[in-house]
C-alpha angles and dihedrals in degrees: 000000000000115000113234113250121227116239093253092056092046091050090052090051091051093048093046092049093049093046091049092051092047091051088054094054103271092135104149129080124227128193123202116242129175098268102010147018114250120228103219098198096050097030094227134126118243117205124219093253091055100061142043129215104233099175137016124196124186116209115190142048101278133008094238098052119111092233093051119108139185122219116203127201104213132194124189114227100218100037137049091248128128125176150154131261121185124190140160113264090237090064087081088070100051142048105352128111121258091251093052093042091052093050094048094040092051090051091051090045089056088054098045104024092238139074118261093224127002 
């Protein structure tokens, strides 16, 4: 059984993960939208076929908790751009397209060994 983490510990894990990614060149920010991820610095949408999820980090006690989040290390295929996207785990259940859901869900499944939502 996994011991629940207190919010301060979880925050430290989030911060440490983000700092580590930034130090390794993940210097852009992405925001999850329904059909795309949005590159904040360039103000452009990026479609699921145009990026890969290189790393996935889970911060929180359990994947289904409201306070749980997933941090993605993202690399664009056609550009020398790497960045970070952070979302609540529950986002995988609501509001994203099937293509985006599949991409995110498969990345989480690789981390956990199981699908987030079948």
